C-alpha positions in Angstrom: -20.7 3.9 39.4 -17.1 2.5 39.3 -17.3 2.0 35.6 -18.3 5.7 35.0 -15.4 6.7 37.3 -12.8 4.9 35.3 -14.3 6.2 32.0 -13.9 9.8 33.3 -10.3 9.1 34.5 -9.3 7.6 31.1 -11.0 10.5 29.3 -9.2 13.1 31.4 -5.8 11.4 30.8 -6.4 11.3 27.1 -7.3 15.0 27.1 -4.1 15.8 28.9 -2.1 13.9 26.3 -3.8 15.5 23.4 -3.5 19.1 24.6 0.1 18.6 25.7 1.3 17.6 22.2 3.5 20.1 20.4 5.2 18.3 17.4 4.2 16.9 14.0 5.5 13.9 12.1 8.4 13.7 9.7 9.3 11.7 6.6 11.2 12.1 3.3 8.4 10.3 1.5 4.7 10.6 1.1 4.0 7.3 2.8 1.6 4.4 2.2 -1.6 4.5 4.2 -3.3 7.9 3.8 -6.1 7.9 1.2 -6.8 11.6 1.9 -3.3 12.5 0.9 -3.3 10.1 -2.0 -6.6 11.6 -3.3 -5.0 15.1 -3.3 -2.0 13.8 -5.2 -4.0 12.0 -7.8 -6.2 15.1 -8.3 -3.1 17.2 -8.8 -1.7 14.7 -11.3 -4.9 14.5 -13.3 -4.9 18.3 -13.5 -1.3 18.4 -14.8 0.0 20.3 -11.7 2.5 17.5 -10.8 3.8 14.7 -12.9 2.0 11.4 -13.4 4.2 9.2 -11.2 1.6 8.3 -8.6 1.6 4.5 -8.5 5.0 3.9 -7.0 4.6 4.4 -3.2 6.2 5.8 -1.1 6.6 8.9 -3.3 9.6 11.2 -2.6 8.5 14.6 -1.4 11.3 16.3 -3.4 9.8 15.8 -6.8 6.2 16.7 -5.7 7.3 19.9 -4.0 9.4 20.9 -7.1 6.4 20.5 -9.4 4.1 22.5 -7.0 6.5 25.3 -6.9 7.2 25.4 -10.7 3.7 25.1 -11.9 1.3 28.2 -11.5 -2.1 27.4 -10.1 -3.9 30.4 -11.7 -6.8 29.2 -13.7 -7.1 25.9 -11.8 -10.4 25.0 -10.1 -10.7 25.8 -6.4 -10.5 22.1 -5.6 -7.1 21.7 -7.3 -5.8 24.9 -5.5 -7.0 23.5 -2.2 -5.4 20.1 -2.8 -2.1 21.8 -3.7 -2.2 23.9 -0.5 -2.8 20.8 1.6 -0.1 18.7 -0.1 2.5 21.5 0.1 1.7 22.1 3.8 2.1 18.4 4.5 5.4 18.2 2.6 6.8 21.2 4.5 5.8 19.8 7.9 7.2 16.4 7.2 10.5 17.8 5.8 11.2 20.2 8.6 14.6 19.6 10.1 15.2 18.3 13.6 13.7 15.7 15.9 10.1 14.8 16.4 8.3 12.1 18.3 4.9 10.4 18.1 2.8 7.7 19.7 0.7 5.3 17.5 -2.1 3.1 19.0 -4.5 0.8 17.2 -7.1 -1.6 18.6 -10.0 -3.6 17.2 -12.2 -6.6 18.1 -11.7 -8.0 14.5 -9.1 -6.9 11.9 -10.4 -6.0 8.5 -10.7 -8.8 5.9 -10.0 -6.4 3.0 -6.7 -4.5 3.5 -6.5 -1.6 1.1 -4.0 1.3 0.6 -5.3 2.9 3.9 -5.5 -0.3 5.9 -5.3 0.1 9.7 -4.1 -2.6 12.1 -3.2 -6.1 10.9 -4.0 -7.6 14.3 -6.2 -6.8 17.2 -3.8 -4.4 18.8 -0.5 -2.6 18.3 1.3 0.3 20.0 4.5 2.1 18.8 6.6 4.9 20.0 8.2 6.7 17.1 11.2 9.0 17.0 12.0 10.8 13.7 15.1 12.8 12.6 15.4 14.9 9.5 18.3 16.9 8.1 19.1 18.1 4.6 20.7 14.9 3.6 19.6 12.2 6.1 16.3 11.0 7.5 15.9 8.3 10.1 13.0 6.8 12.1 13.0 4.5 15.1 9.6 2.9 15.6 9.5 0.5 18.5 6.4 -1.2 19.9 4.3 -4.3 20.4 1.9 -6.2 18.1 -0.7 -8.8 19.0 -2.8 -10.8 16.6 -5.2 -11.8 19.3 -5.7 -10.3 22.8 -7.0 -13.6 24.2 -3.8 -15.4 23.0 -1.7 -13.2 25.3 1.2 -13.1 22.8 2.8 -9.8 22.0 5.6 -9.5 19.4 8.2 -6.8 18.9 7.1 -4.4 16.2 9.8 -2.3 14.4 7.6 -1.6 11.4 8.3 1.7 9.5 11.8 2.1 11.1 14.4 3.2 8.6 17.4 5.3 7.7 17.6 7.1 4.4 20.6 9.0 2.9 20.7 11.3 -0.1 23.4 10.4 -2.5 23.3 12.7 -5.5 20.2 11.9 -7.5 19.5 8.8 -5.5 18.0 8.0 -2.1 19.7 5.0 -0.3 17.6 3.4 2.4 17.4 0.5 4.8 14.7 -0.5 7.2 11.1 -1.7 7.5 9.1 0.6 5.1 5.7 -0.3 3.7 5.4 -0.1 -0.1 2.5 -0.1 -2.6 3.2 -0.8 -6.3 0.2 -0.2 -8.5 -2.8 2.0 -9.4 -5.3 0.2 -7.3 -6.9 1.9 -4.2 -8.2 -1.4 -2.6 -5.7 -3.9 -3.9 -2.1 -4.3 -5.3 -1.3 -7.7 -6.8 2.4 -8.2 -6.2 3.5 -5.7 -3.5 1.3 -4.0 -1.0 1.0 -3.1 2.7 -1.1 -6.2 3.5 1.8 -8.0 5.1 4.0 -6.3 7.7 7.1 -4.7 6.0 10.1 -7.0 5.8 13.7 -5.6 6.6 15.2 -4.4 3.4 17.9 -2.2 1.8 17.4 -0.4 -1.5 17.7 2.7 -3.6 15.4 4.9 -5.7 15.4 8.2 -7.6 14.8 11.4 -5.6 13.5 13.4 -8.5 11.1 11.9 -11.1 11.9 14.5 -13.8 12.3 13.4 -17.4 15.7 12.3 -18.5 17.9 14.9 -20.4 19.3 12.1 -22.7 17.7 12.5 -26.1 17.2 8.8 -26.5 15.3 8.5 -23.2 13.5 11.9 -23.2 10.4 10.3 -24.7 9.8 8.3 -21.5 8.8 11.6 -19.7 9.0 11.7 -15.9 10.1 8.4 -14.5 10.9 6.5 -11.4 13.1 3.4 -10.7 13.6 1.5 -7.5 15.4 -1.7 -6.5 15.6 -3.4 -3.1 16.6 -6.6 -1.4 14.7 -7.8 1.7 14.9 -10.8 4.0 11.8 -12.9 4.8 12.6 -13.5 8.4 10.3 -14.8 11.1 8.6 -18.3 11.3 8.9 -20.0 7.9 9.0 -23.5 6.5 12.1 -22.6 4.5 14.3 -20.2 6.5 16.9 -17.8 5.1 14.8 -16.9 2.1 15.4 -13.5 0.5 13.2 -11.3 -1.6 13.9 -8.6 -4.2 11.9 -6.1 -6.1 12.6 -3.9 -9.2 10.1 -1.4 -10.5 10.3 1.1 -13.4 7.5 3.6 -13.8 7.2 6.2 -16.6 4.9 8.9 -17.8 5.4 9.1 -21.6 2.3 11.2 -22.4 0.0 13.5 -20.3 -2.1 11.4 -18.0 -0.5 8.1 -19.1 1.5 6.1 -16.5 3.0 2.7 -17.2 4.7 0.5 -14.5 6.8 -2.5 -15.0 8.0 -4.6 -12.1 9.6 -7.9 -11.1 9.7 -9.4 -7.6 11.5 -12.6 -6.7 12.1 -15.0 -3.9 15.6 -16.5 -4.0 18.1 -18.6 -1.9 16.5 -20.1 1.2 16.7 -23.4 2.9 16.9 -26.3 0.4 17.6 -24.0 -2.6 20.8 -23.2 -4.4 22.0 -19.6 -3.8 23.4 -17.9 -6.9 21.5 -14.6 -6.9 23.1 -12.9 -9.9 23.0 -16.0 -12.1 19.4 -16.9 -11.2 18.1 -13.3 -11.5 18.7 -13.3 -15.2 17.2 -16.7 -15.8 13.8 -15.5 -17.2 12.7 -18.6 -18.9 10.3 -20.6 -16.7 8.0 -23.2 -18.1 7.4 -27.0 -17.6 10.4 -27.7 -19.8 12.7 -25.3 -18.0 11.9 -24.5 -14.4 14.1 -21.7 -12.9 15.5 -21.8 -9.4 13.6 -18.8 -8.0 10.0 -17.9 -7.4 9.4 -14.7 -9.4 6.5 -12.5 -10.5 6.3 -10.0 -13.4 4.0 -7.0 -13.2 2.5 -4.6 -15.7 0.2 -1.8 -14.8 -1.3 1.1 -16.8 -3.2 4.1 -15.5 -4.7 6.9 -17.7 -6.0 10.1 -16.1 -7.8 13.0 -17.8 -10.2 15.8 -17.0 -13.4 15.3 -18.9 -16.0 18.1 -18.8 -14.3 19.5 -15.7 -14.4 16.1 -13.9 -11.0 14.4 -13.3 -11.2 10.7 -14.0 -8.8 7.8 -14.2 -9.0 4.2 -15.5 -6.4 1.6 -14.6 -5.4 -2.0 -14.9 -2.7 -4.3 -13.4 -1.6 -7.7 -14.6 0.6 -10.0 -12.4 2.3 -12.9 -14.1 3.4 -15.7 -11.8 6.2 -16.2 -14.3 8.1 -13.3 -15.9 7.1 -14.1 -19.5 3.8 -12.2 -20.0 2.7 -14.1 -23.2 3.5 -17.8 -22.7 2.6 -19.8 -19.6 2.2 -16.6 -17.7 -0.4 -17.6 -15.0 -1.8 -14.0 -14.9 -3.9 -12.4 -12.1 -5.9 -9.3 -13.0 -7.0 -6.0 -11.5 -9.2 -3.3 -13.2 -10.6 -0.1 -11.9 -11.8 3.4 -12.5 -12.1 6.6 -10.4 -13.8 9.9 -10.8 -13.5 13.1 -8.7 -16.9 14.7 -8.7 -16.8 18.4 -8.1 -18.7 19.8 -5.1 -18.9 23.3 -3.6 -15.9 22.3 -1.4 -13.7 19.4 -2.1 -14.5 16.7 -4.7 -16.0 13.4 -3.9 -13.9 10.4 -5.2 -15.8 7.4 -6.4 -13.9 4.2 -7.3 -15.0 0.9 -8.7 -12.3 -1.8 -8.6 -12.2 -5.5 -9.4 -9.3 -7.9 -8.4 -9.0 -11.5 -9.4 -6.2 -13.9 -8.3 -7.7 -16.9 -10.1 -4.9 -17.0 -12.7 -5.5 -17.3 -16.4 -3.0 -19.6 -18.2 -1.9 -16.7 -20.4 -2.3 -13.0 -20.2 -5.8 -12.8 -21.6 -6.9 -16.4 -21.9 -9.9 -16.0 -19.6 -11.4 -19.4 -20.6 -8.3 -21.2 -19.4 -7.4 -20.9 -15.7 -4.7 -22.2 -13.4 -5.7 -22.7 -9.8 -3.4 -22.4 -6.7 -0.5 -20.6 -8.4 -0.8 -16.9 -7.9 0.9 -16.8 -4.5 1.6 -20.5 -3.8 4.7 -22.2 -5.1 5.6 -25.9 -5.3 9.3 -25.3 -4.4 9.0 -22.2 -2.1 6.5 -23.7 0.2 5.7 -20.5 2.1 4.8 -18.8 -1.1 4.7 -15.0 -1.6 3.7 -14.5 2.0 5.4 -12.9 5.0 4.5 -13.4 8.7 1.2 -15.1 7.8 -0.1 -12.6 5.3 0.1 -12.3 1.5 2.7 -9.8 0.2 0.3 -8.7 -2.4 -3.6 -9.1 -2.7 -5.1 -9.3 0.8 -7.5 -12.1 -0.1 -4.6 -14.4 -1.2 -4.9 -17.2 -3.8 -7.9 -17.9 -6.0 -10.0 -15.1 -4.8 -12.1 -12.4 -6.4 -13.0 -9.0 -5.0 -15.4 -6.3 -6.3 -15.2 -3.0 -4.4 -17.0 0.3 -4.5 -15.5 3.1 -2.6 -16.3 6.8 -2.0 -14.4 9.4 -0.1 -14.7 13.1 0.7 -12.8 15.7 2.8 -14.6 18.7 4.3 -13.2 22.2 4.8 -12.0 21.3 8.3 -9.7 18.6 7.1 -11.9 15.7 8.3 -11.9 12.7 5.9 -14.8 10.4 5.3 -14.8 7.1 3.4 -17.4 4.4 2.7 -16.4 1.0 1.1 -18.6 -1.9 -0.1 -17.0 -5.2 -0.9 -18.2 -8.4 -2.5 -15.4 -11.0 -1.7 -15.2 -14.6 -3.0 -12.3 -16.1 -0.9 -10.6 -19.3 -2.1 -11.9 -21.8 -4.6 -13.1 -25.4 -4.4 -10.6 -26.3 -7.2 -7.6 -25.4 -5.0 -8.4 -26.3 -1.4 -5.4 -25.6 0.8 -3.8 -23.0 -1.5 -5.5 -20.0 0.3 -4.2 -19.4 3.8 -7.2 -17.4 4.9 -9.9 -20.0 4.9 -9.8 -23.9 4.6 -13.0 -23.9 2.4 -14.4 -21.2 0.1 -16.7 -18.5 1.3 -18.4 -15.5 -0.2 -18.7 -12.4 2.1 -20.4 -9.1 1.6 -18.7 -6.4 3.7 -19.4 -2.7 4.3 -16.9 -0.4 6.0 -17.3 3.3 7.1 -14.2 5.3 8.0 -13.6 8.8 9.4 -10.3 10.5 10.1 -10.3 13.5 12.5 -7.4 15.9 12.8 -7.5 17.2 16.4 -4.7 19.6 17.2 -1.5 17.6 17.0 -3.1 14.2 16.6 -5.1 12.2 14.1 -7.9 9.9 15.2 -9.1 7.2 12.7 -12.4 5.4 13.4 -13.7 2.4 11.4 -16.9 0.4 11.7 -17.4 -2.8 9.6 -20.4 -5.2 9.0 -20.2 -8.5 7.1 -22.8 -11.2 6.4 -20.4 -14.1 6.8 -16.9 -15.0 8.1 -13.8 -16.9 7.1 -14.1 -20.5 8.0 -14.4 -22.2 10.4 -16.5 -19.3 11.7 -20.0 -18.7 10.3 -22.5 -15.9 10.2 -22.9 -12.2 10.6 -20.1 -10.2 12.3 -19.5 -6.6 13.3 -16.3 -4.9 14.2 -15.0 -1.5 15.3 -11.4 -0.2 15.1 -9.8 2.9 16.5 -6.3 4.3 15.5 -4.7 7.2 17.3 -1.5 9.0 16.2 -0.2 11.6 18.6 2.6 14.0 18.0 4.7 14.5 21.2 
């Protein structure tokens, strides 16, 4: 009886909160984390309505809105027109001037093993109060809350994630804060920089408009984007005062073809010399000449096209533990393909993706492998990790992941997603290199997701089943996760 009483009280309080909300959310970017929005943007790019710069998240709204306004939609399929309407409405809502506030809550009995583009909580619980400000030239967000990895551990940490300030400066956007990023065409994984780890504090700059250059010598590049940032790897680390930088250049030289080139680097830090400019341009790194930083080079290619009325894309990503892609590269690989199958309402997206962090010695020398080097480093002992999670691929070193994912939106804006994963985590040749499990394990995992827009809130629900667990645990496991974002 008492249990039913408290359930009714909590339900009533929740209803009061939901029906009392009056504001939406604000952002100068299309942010990482929403597969429904990303699916719409990819569909528009494949149809040629917007440019093909879609692998460099977050995406500035300014360029997307410009393309939607300039390109007529007459003659496009109903699914493309519907996607354009949703994206334009989202952009207008998030760029409206003034103040807005929201409350974010996430709770689960077990965080997800595979953390994709639309990953939810990284621990068992988190809560944030968010205050957004937008004007014609400045955007700012204050996001303050708490994060716990384990409710039973009774440890809650301050969580400023997604706080930032951004300022327009001519054709550039200057920013500083804790923003999540996703570099690459993968839906389930990004090898060098993803949202798997909590965002580090950083400052950076990027283009506001991805239009093609007017310089004749550069016009062949087509639409392009460039970004550079410097971040600090704070928090508990073996080597403190370590910094991290990232540079990415993405261009769209032909319809449907997008090419991304990137470099990320750890530099300075306890026990290391600190000459950032000198060491940044020291690209040669092999056994005869070991540079003083820990760097990664990245190449990704995505090609989209409409075939027989069906938008489709194929993509690949190569991450080199050293910058040289051809000699002593220690390369990790990602391959994938997606199709958007037309239905009476919105298309169904089907994606198959394979990620492999067992590095090959050179870019395509699949018979020769190097273990324990993709995210682990002999001189930077923490490796390419931040606050206990890999900055890139969610399964860390020497792991393989095969994923099948399908998603669909109905006419009411509800979003459904089903993912199946076959994960081989760690490898017996490199025990200790993978931070997730002390010994290798193979896990089959299924996840069902639904996102429900309810007035001025969004409710995300996820259920997961897996046939084994990361060691030292064993056996079948089930989990449920709920995320609530309420506009205040």
